TIKOL-577332 format. One record per atom (N, C-alpha, C, O): residue number from 1; residue in one letter; atom name; y, z, x. Coordinates in steps of 0.05 Angstrom, whole numbers, plus 5000, padded with zeros to 4 digits. Example, Ala and Ser with C-alpha at 12.3 -4.5 7.8 and 13.67 -1.06 7.14 Angstrom:
<rs>
+-----+------+------+------+------+------+
|  nr | rest | atom |   yy |   zz |   xx |
+-----+------+------+------+------+------+
|   1 |    A |    N | 4886 | 5156 | 5264 |
|   1 |    A |   CA | 4910 | 5156 | 5246 |
|   1 |    A |    C | 4934 | 5156 | 5264 |
|   1 |    A |    O | 4934 | 5169 | 5285 |
|   2 |    S |    N | 4955 | 5142 | 5257 |
|   2 |    S |   CA | 4979 | 5143 | 5273 |
|   2 |    S |    C | 5001 | 5157 | 5258 |
|   2 |    S |    O | 5023 | 5161 | 5268 |
+-----+------+------+------+------+------+
</rs>
This chain:
<rs>
+-----+------+------+------+------+------+
|  nr | rest | atom |   yy |   zz |   xx |
+-----+------+------+------+------+------+
|   1 |    M |    N | 9083 | 5591 | 8984 |
|   1 |    M |   CA | 9096 | 5567 | 8974 |
|   1 |    M |    C | 9074 | 5547 | 8968 |
|   1 |    M |    O | 9057 | 5541 | 8985 |
|   2 |    A |    N | 9075 | 5536 | 8944 |
|   2 |    A |   CA | 9055 | 5516 | 8936 |
|   2 |    A |    C | 9061 | 5489 | 8948 |
|   2 |    A |    O | 9084 | 5480 | 8949 |
|   3 |    R |    N | 9040 | 5476 | 8958 |
|   3 |    R |   CA | 9043 | 5449 | 8970 |
|   3 |    R |    C | 9040 | 5429 | 8948 |
|   3 |    R |    O | 9021 | 5430 | 8932 |
|   4 |    S |    N | 9057 | 5409 | 8947 |
|   4 |    S |   CA | 9055 | 5388 | 8926 |
|   4 |    S |    C | 9035 | 5367 | 8937 |
|   4 |    S |    O | 9034 | 5360 | 8961 |
|   5 |    I |    N | 9019 | 5357 | 8919 |
|   5 |    I |   CA | 8999 | 5337 | 8926 |
|   5 |    I |    C | 9007 | 5311 | 8913 |
|   5 |    I |    O | 9011 | 5310 | 8888 |
|   6 |    D |    N | 9010 | 5290 | 8929 |
|   6 |    D |   CA | 9017 | 5265 | 8917 |
|   6 |    D |    C | 8994 | 5252 | 8903 |
|   6 |    D |    O | 8971 | 5259 | 8908 |
|   7 |    L |    N | 8999 | 5233 | 8886 |
|   7 |    L |   CA | 8979 | 5220 | 8869 |
|   7 |    L |    C | 8958 | 5206 | 8886 |
|   7 |    L |    O | 8934 | 5207 | 8879 |
|   8 |    E |    N | 8966 | 5193 | 8907 |
|   8 |    E |   CA | 8947 | 5179 | 8925 |
|   8 |    E |    C | 8926 | 5198 | 8937 |
|   8 |    E |    O | 8903 | 5190 | 8940 |
|   9 |    E |    N | 8934 | 5222 | 8943 |
|   9 |    E |   CA | 8917 | 5241 | 8957 |
|   9 |    E |    C | 8896 | 5252 | 8938 |
|   9 |    E |    O | 8874 | 5259 | 8947 |
|  10 |    R |    N | 8902 | 5255 | 8913 |
|  10 |    R |   CA | 8883 | 5268 | 8894 |
|  10 |    R |    C | 8868 | 5248 | 8876 |
|  10 |    R |    O | 8852 | 5257 | 8860 |
|  11 |    T |    N | 8872 | 5223 | 8879 |
|  11 |    T |   CA | 8859 | 5203 | 8862 |
|  11 |    T |    C | 8836 | 5190 | 8878 |
|  11 |    T |    O | 8840 | 5181 | 8900 |
|  12 |    F |    N | 8813 | 5189 | 8865 |
|  12 |    F |   CA | 8790 | 5175 | 8877 |
|  12 |    F |    C | 8793 | 5145 | 8873 |
|  12 |    F |    O | 8804 | 5136 | 8852 |
|  13 |    P |    N | 8784 | 5129 | 8892 |
|  13 |    P |   CA | 8786 | 5100 | 8889 |
|  13 |    P |    C | 8767 | 5091 | 8866 |
|  13 |    P |    O | 8746 | 5103 | 8862 |
|  14 |    V |    N | 8775 | 5071 | 8852 |
|  14 |    V |   CA | 8760 | 5060 | 8830 |
|  14 |    V |    C | 8748 | 5034 | 8839 |
|  14 |    V |    O | 8761 | 5017 | 8850 |
|  15 |    V |    N | 8722 | 5030 | 8834 |
|  15 |    V |   CA | 8708 | 5006 | 8840 |
|  15 |    V |    C | 8693 | 4996 | 8816 |
|  15 |    V |    O | 8676 | 5011 | 8805 |
|  16 |    Y |    N | 8700 | 4973 | 8806 |
|  16 |    Y |   CA | 8686 | 4961 | 8783 |
|  16 |    Y |    C | 8666 | 4941 | 8793 |
|  16 |    Y |    O | 8673 | 4920 | 8803 |
|  17 |    K |    N | 8640 | 4947 | 8790 |
|  17 |    K |   CA | 8620 | 4929 | 8800 |
|  17 |    K |    C | 8605 | 4914 | 8777 |
|  17 |    K |    O | 8595 | 4892 | 8782 |
|  18 |    L |    N | 8604 | 4925 | 8754 |
|  18 |    L |   CA | 8589 | 4913 | 8732 |
|  18 |    L |    C | 8607 | 4910 | 8708 |
|  18 |    L |    O | 8601 | 4920 | 8686 |
|  19 |    N |    N | 8629 | 4895 | 8711 |
|  19 |    N |   CA | 8648 | 4892 | 8689 |
|  19 |    N |    C | 8651 | 4863 | 8679 |
|  19 |    N |    O | 8671 | 4857 | 8666 |
|  20 |    T |    N | 8631 | 4846 | 8685 |
|  20 |    T |   CA | 8631 | 4819 | 8673 |
|  20 |    T |    C | 8603 | 4813 | 8664 |
|  20 |    T |    O | 8584 | 4825 | 8675 |
|  21 |    P |    N | 8599 | 4796 | 8645 |
|  21 |    P |   CA | 8572 | 4789 | 8635 |
|  21 |    P |    C | 8554 | 4778 | 8658 |
|  21 |    P |    O | 8531 | 4785 | 8659 |
|  22 |    S |    N | 8565 | 4761 | 8675 |
|  22 |    S |   CA | 8549 | 4750 | 8696 |
|  22 |    S |    C | 8540 | 4771 | 8716 |
|  22 |    S |    O | 8517 | 4770 | 8726 |
|  23 |    R |    N | 8557 | 4790 | 8723 |
|  23 |    R |   CA | 8549 | 4811 | 8741 |
|  23 |    R |    C | 8528 | 4829 | 8729 |
|  23 |    R |    O | 8509 | 4837 | 8742 |
|  24 |    L |    N | 8531 | 4835 | 8703 |
|  24 |    L |   CA | 8510 | 4851 | 8689 |
|  24 |    L |    C | 8484 | 4836 | 8689 |
|  24 |    L |    O | 8463 | 4848 | 8695 |
|  25 |    E |    N | 8484 | 4810 | 8682 |
|  25 |    E |   CA | 8460 | 4794 | 8681 |
|  25 |    E |    C | 8446 | 4794 | 8709 |
|  25 |    E |    O | 8422 | 4799 | 8710 |
|  26 |    N |    N | 8461 | 4789 | 8729 |
|  26 |    N |   CA | 8449 | 4788 | 8756 |
|  26 |    N |    C | 8438 | 4815 | 8765 |
|  26 |    N |    O | 8416 | 4816 | 8775 |
|  27 |    F |    N | 8452 | 4836 | 8760 |
|  27 |    F |   CA | 8443 | 4863 | 8767 |
|  27 |    F |    C | 8417 | 4870 | 8753 |
|  27 |    F |    O | 8398 | 4878 | 8766 |
|  28 |    F |    N | 8417 | 4866 | 8727 |
|  28 |    F |   CA | 8393 | 4874 | 8712 |
|  28 |    F |    C | 8369 | 4856 | 8717 |
|  28 |    F |    O | 8347 | 4865 | 8717 |
|  29 |    K |    N | 8374 | 4830 | 8721 |
|  29 |    K |   CA | 8351 | 4812 | 8728 |
|  29 |    K |    C | 8339 | 4820 | 8755 |
|  29 |    K |    O | 8315 | 4821 | 8757 |
|  30 |    Q |    N | 8356 | 4826 | 8775 |
|  30 |    Q |   CA | 8346 | 4835 | 8801 |
|  30 |    Q |    C | 8332 | 4862 | 8799 |
|  30 |    Q |    O | 8315 | 4868 | 8816 |
|  31 |    S |    N | 8338 | 4878 | 8779 |
|  31 |    S |   CA | 8326 | 4904 | 8776 |
|  31 |    S |    C | 8301 | 4904 | 8758 |
|  31 |    S |    O | 8290 | 4925 | 8751 |
|  32 |    G |    N | 8293 | 4880 | 8749 |
|  32 |    G |   CA | 8269 | 4877 | 8734 |
|  32 |    G |    C | 8272 | 4880 | 8704 |
|  32 |    G |    O | 8254 | 4889 | 8690 |
|  33 |    F |    N | 8295 | 4873 | 8694 |
|  33 |    F |   CA | 8301 | 4874 | 8665 |
|  33 |    F |    C | 8305 | 4846 | 8654 |
|  33 |    F |    O | 8312 | 4827 | 8668 |
|  34 |    V |    N | 8300 | 4843 | 8628 |
|  34 |    V |   CA | 8307 | 4818 | 8614 |
|  34 |    V |    C | 8329 | 4825 | 8595 |
|  34 |    V |    O | 8332 | 4847 | 8586 |
|  35 |    I |    N | 8346 | 4805 | 8589 |
|  35 |    I |   CA | 8368 | 4809 | 8571 |
|  35 |    I |    C | 8359 | 4804 | 8543 |
|  35 |    I |    O | 8350 | 4782 | 8537 |
|  36 |    E |    N | 8361 | 4824 | 8526 |
|  36 |    E |   CA | 8354 | 4820 | 8498 |
|  36 |    E |    C | 8379 | 4813 | 8482 |
|  36 |    E |    O | 8378 | 4797 | 8463 |
|  37 |    H |    N | 8402 | 4824 | 8490 |
|  37 |    H |   CA | 8427 | 4818 | 8475 |
|  37 |    H |    C | 8450 | 4825 | 8494 |
|  37 |    H |    O | 8451 | 4845 | 8507 |
|  38 |    L |    N | 8470 | 4807 | 8495 |
|  38 |    L |   CA | 8494 | 4812 | 8510 |
|  38 |    L |    C | 8517 | 4798 | 8496 |
|  38 |    L |    O | 8516 | 4773 | 8492 |
|  39 |    E |    N | 8537 | 4813 | 8489 |
|  39 |    E |   CA | 8560 | 4801 | 8476 |
|  39 |    E |    C | 8586 | 4815 | 8484 |
|  39 |    E |    O | 8586 | 4839 | 8492 |
|  40 |    L |    N | 8608 | 4801 | 8482 |
|  40 |    L |   CA | 8634 | 4812 | 8486 |
|  40 |    L |    C | 8648 | 4814 | 8459 |
|  40 |    L |    O | 8648 | 4796 | 8444 |
|  41 |    I |    N | 8660 | 4837 | 8454 |
|  41 |    I |   CA | 8674 | 4841 | 8429 |
|  41 |    I |    C | 8701 | 4855 | 8434 |
|  41 |    I |    O | 8705 | 4868 | 8454 |
|  42 |    E |    N | 8719 | 4851 | 8415 |
|  42 |    E |   CA | 8744 | 4865 | 8415 |
|  42 |    E |    C | 8745 | 4882 | 8390 |
|  42 |    E |    O | 8742 | 4871 | 8368 |
|  43 |    K |    N | 8748 | 4908 | 8394 |
|  43 |    K |   CA | 8748 | 4926 | 8371 |
|  43 |    K |    C | 8776 | 4929 | 8359 |
|  43 |    K |    O | 8795 | 4919 | 8370 |
|  44 |    D |    N | 8776 | 4942 | 8336 |
|  44 |    D |   CA | 8802 | 4945 | 8322 |
|  44 |    D |    C | 8821 | 4962 | 8340 |
|  44 |    D |    O | 8812 | 4979 | 8355 |
|  45 |    P |    N | 8847 | 4956 | 8339 |
|  45 |    P |   CA | 8866 | 4969 | 8356 |
|  45 |    P |    C | 8876 | 4996 | 8345 |
|  45 |    P |    O | 8900 | 5000 | 8343 |
|  46 |    S |    N | 8858 | 5014 | 8339 |
|  46 |    S |   CA | 8866 | 5040 | 8328 |
|  46 |    S |    C | 8884 | 5055 | 8347 |
|  46 |    S |    O | 8898 | 5073 | 8338 |
|  47 |    Y |    N | 8883 | 5049 | 8373 |
|  47 |    Y |   CA | 8900 | 5063 | 8392 |
|  47 |    Y |    C | 8929 | 5055 | 8389 |
|  47 |    Y |    O | 8947 | 5067 | 8402 |
|  48 |    L |    N | 8935 | 5034 | 8373 |
|  48 |    L |   CA | 8962 | 5025 | 8368 |
|  48 |    L |    C | 8974 | 5034 | 8341 |
|  48 |    L |    O | 8995 | 5025 | 8333 |
|  49 |    V |    N | 8960 | 5052 | 8328 |
|  49 |    V |   CA | 8967 | 5060 | 8301 |
|  49 |    V |    C | 8994 | 5076 | 8300 |
|  49 |    V |    O | 9004 | 5081 | 8278 |
|  50 |    F |    N | 9004 | 5085 | 8323 |
|  50 |    F |   CA | 9028 | 5100 | 8324 |
|  50 |    F |    C | 9053 | 5084 | 8314 |
|  50 |    F |    O | 9073 | 5096 | 8307 |
|  51 |    N |    N | 9050 | 5058 | 8313 |
|  51 |    N |   CA | 9072 | 5041 | 8304 |
|  51 |    N |    C | 9061 | 5017 | 8288 |
|  51 |    N |    O | 9042 | 5004 | 8297 |
|  52 |    T |    N | 9072 | 5012 | 8265 |
|  52 |    T |   CA | 9062 | 4991 | 8247 |
|  52 |    T |    C | 9062 | 4964 | 8261 |
|  52 |    T |    O | 9043 | 4949 | 8258 |
|  53 |    Y |    N | 9083 | 4958 | 8275 |
|  53 |    Y |   CA | 9086 | 4931 | 8287 |
|  53 |    Y |    C | 9066 | 4927 | 8310 |
|  53 |    Y |    O | 9054 | 4906 | 8312 |
|  54 |    T |    N | 9063 | 4947 | 8327 |
|  54 |    T |   CA | 9044 | 4944 | 8349 |
|  54 |    T |    C | 9015 | 4943 | 8338 |
|  54 |    T |    O | 8998 | 4928 | 8348 |
|  55 |    Y |    N | 9010 | 4958 | 8317 |
|  55 |    Y |   CA | 8983 | 4957 | 8305 |
|  55 |    Y |    C | 8977 | 4930 | 8293 |
|  55 |    Y |    O | 8956 | 4919 | 8297 |
|  56 |    L |    N | 8997 | 4918 | 8279 |
|  56 |    L |   CA | 8993 | 4892 | 8267 |
|  56 |    L |    C | 8990 | 4870 | 8289 |
|  56 |    L |    O | 8974 | 4852 | 8285 |
|  57 |    L |    N | 9004 | 4873 | 8310 |
|  57 |    L |   CA | 9001 | 4854 | 8333 |
|  57 |    L |    C | 8973 | 4857 | 8345 |
|  57 |    L |    O | 8960 | 4838 | 8352 |
|  58 |    G |    N | 8964 | 4882 | 8347 |
|  58 |    G |   CA | 8937 | 4887 | 8357 |
|  58 |    G |    C | 8915 | 4876 | 8339 |
|  58 |    G |    O | 8895 | 4865 | 8349 |
|  59 |    V |    N | 8919 | 4878 | 8313 |
|  59 |    V |   CA | 8900 | 4867 | 8294 |
|  59 |    V |    C | 8899 | 4837 | 8297 |
|  59 |    V |    O | 8878 | 4825 | 8296 |
|  60 |    L |    N | 8923 | 4825 | 8299 |
|  60 |    L |   CA | 8924 | 4796 | 8302 |
|  60 |    L |    C | 8910 | 4787 | 8328 |
|  60 |    L |    O | 8894 | 4768 | 8327 |
|  61 |    Y |    N | 8914 | 4801 | 8350 |
|  61 |    Y |   CA | 8901 | 4795 | 8375 |
|  61 |    Y |    C | 8870 | 4798 | 8372 |
|  61 |    Y |    O | 8855 | 4780 | 8380 |
|  62 |    E |    N | 8861 | 4819 | 8359 |
|  62 |    E |   CA | 8833 | 4824 | 8355 |
|  62 |    E |    C | 8820 | 4802 | 8339 |
|  62 |    E |    O | 8799 | 4792 | 8345 |
|  63 |    R |    N | 8834 | 4793 | 8318 |
|  63 |    R |   CA | 8823 | 4772 | 8301 |
|  63 |    R |    C | 8822 | 4745 | 8315 |
|  63 |    R |    O | 8803 | 4730 | 8313 |
|  64 |    I |    N | 8842 | 4740 | 8331 |
|  64 |    I |   CA | 8843 | 4714 | 8346 |
|  64 |    I |    C | 8821 | 4713 | 8367 |
|  64 |    I |    O | 8806 | 4693 | 8368 |
|  65 |    V |    N | 8818 | 4734 | 8384 |
|  65 |    V |   CA | 8799 | 4732 | 8405 |
|  65 |    V |    C | 8770 | 4734 | 8395 |
|  65 |    V |    O | 8751 | 4725 | 8408 |
|  66 |    N |    N | 8766 | 4746 | 8371 |
|  66 |    N |   CA | 8739 | 4747 | 8360 |
|  66 |    N |    C | 8733 | 4722 | 8343 |
|  66 |    N |    O | 8710 | 4719 | 8333 |
|  67 |    S |    N | 8752 | 4704 | 8339 |
|  67 |    S |   CA | 8748 | 4682 | 8320 |
|  67 |    S |    C | 8732 | 4659 | 8333 |
|  67 |    S |    O | 8721 | 4642 | 8318 |
|  68 |    T |    N | 8732 | 4657 | 8359 |
|  68 |    T |   CA | 8718 | 4634 | 8372 |
|  68 |    T |    C | 8706 | 4643 | 8399 |
|  68 |    T |    O | 8716 | 4660 | 8413 |
|  69 |    R |    N | 8684 | 4630 | 8405 |
|  69 |    R |   CA | 8670 | 4637 | 8431 |
|  69 |    R |    C | 8687 | 4629 | 8455 |
|  69 |    R |    O | 8684 | 4640 | 8477 |
|  70 |    A |    N | 8705 | 4610 | 8451 |
|  70 |    A |   CA | 8722 | 4601 | 8473 |
|  70 |    A |    C | 8740 | 4623 | 8484 |
|  70 |    A |    O | 8749 | 4622 | 8507 |
|  71 |    L |    N | 8746 | 4643 | 8468 |
|  71 |    L |   CA | 8764 | 4665 | 8476 |
|  71 |    L |    C | 8748 | 4691 | 8482 |
|  71 |    L |    O | 8760 | 4712 | 8484 |
|  72 |    K |    N | 8722 | 4688 | 8486 |
|  72 |    K |   CA | 8706 | 4713 | 8490 |
|  72 |    K |    C | 8714 | 4728 | 8515 |
|  72 |    K |    O | 8710 | 4753 | 8516 |
|  73 |    F |    N | 8724 | 4715 | 8535 |
|  73 |    F |   CA | 8731 | 4729 | 8560 |
|  73 |    F |    C | 8757 | 4745 | 8558 |
|  73 |    F |    O | 8765 | 4759 | 8577 |
|  74 |    F |    N | 8770 | 4744 | 8535 |
|  74 |    F |   CA | 8794 | 4760 | 8530 |
|  74 |    F |    C | 8786 | 4786 | 8515 |
|  74 |    F |    O | 8804 | 4802 | 8509 |
|  75 |    R |    N | 8761 | 4789 | 8509 |
|  75 |    R |   CA | 8751 | 4813 | 8495 |
|  75 |    R |    C | 8746 | 4835 | 8515 |
|  75 |    R |    O | 8738 | 4830 | 8538 |
|  76 |    S |    N | 8751 | 4860 | 8507 |
|  76 |    S |   CA | 8751 | 4882 | 8526 |
|  76 |    S |    C | 8725 | 4898 | 8527 |
|  76 |    S |    O | 8722 | 4916 | 8544 |
|  77 |    N |    N | 8706 | 4893 | 8509 |
|  77 |    N |   CA | 8682 | 4910 | 8508 |
|  77 |    N |    C | 8657 | 4892 | 8512 |
|  77 |    N |    O | 8655 | 4870 | 8501 |
|  78 |    I |    N | 8639 | 4902 | 8529 |
|  78 |    I |   CA | 8614 | 4888 | 8534 |
|  78 |    I |    C | 8591 | 4905 | 8522 |
|  78 |    I |    O | 8589 | 4928 | 8530 |
|  79 |    I |    N | 8576 | 4893 | 8504 |
|  79 |    I |   CA | 8553 | 4907 | 8492 |
|  79 |    I |    C | 8528 | 4893 | 8502 |
|  79 |    I |    O | 8526 | 4869 | 8499 |
|  80 |    G |    N | 8509 | 4908 | 8513 |
|  80 |    G |   CA | 8485 | 4895 | 8522 |
|  80 |    G |    C | 8460 | 4911 | 8517 |
|  80 |    G |    O | 8461 | 4936 | 8517 |
|  81 |    I |    N | 8438 | 4898 | 8512 |
|  81 |    I |   CA | 8412 | 4910 | 8510 |
|  81 |    I |    C | 8394 | 4896 | 8530 |
|  81 |    I |    O | 8390 | 4872 | 8529 |
|  82 |    F |    N | 8383 | 4912 | 8548 |
|  82 |    F |   CA | 8365 | 4902 | 8569 |
|  82 |    F |    C | 8338 | 4916 | 8567 |
|  82 |    F |    O | 8337 | 4940 | 8561 |
|  83 |    K |    N | 8317 | 4901 | 8572 |
|  83 |    K |   CA | 8290 | 4912 | 8569 |
|  83 |    K |    C | 8276 | 4910 | 8596 |
|  83 |    K |    O | 8275 | 4889 | 8608 |
|  84 |    K |    N | 8263 | 4932 | 8605 |
|  84 |    K |   CA | 8248 | 4932 | 8630 |
|  84 |    K |    C | 8222 | 4917 | 8626 |
|  84 |    K |    O | 8208 | 4921 | 8607 |
|  85 |    I |    N | 8217 | 4898 | 8645 |
|  85 |    I |   CA | 8192 | 4883 | 8643 |
|  85 |    I |    C | 8171 | 4894 | 8661 |
|  85 |    I |    O | 8149 | 4883 | 8662 |
+-----+------+------+------+------+------+
</rs>
């Protein structure tokens, strides 16, 4: 007889340690790197293409959060270039 495994038992805990620009900056500076480039961007919502309305809402969101630096913390991707000194 097969034993059922619940989701809690088979899932590893997730720990996000470097998921903000300030944490990335601090980590890399302490590790002997300089920041050459660091930006937050929101990419096109191609994952919403299954429905025209959700896709258009996603495009609107992407355009709004990329339109001004004041909304940069609503962007979901961090791109960084760090150089070892």
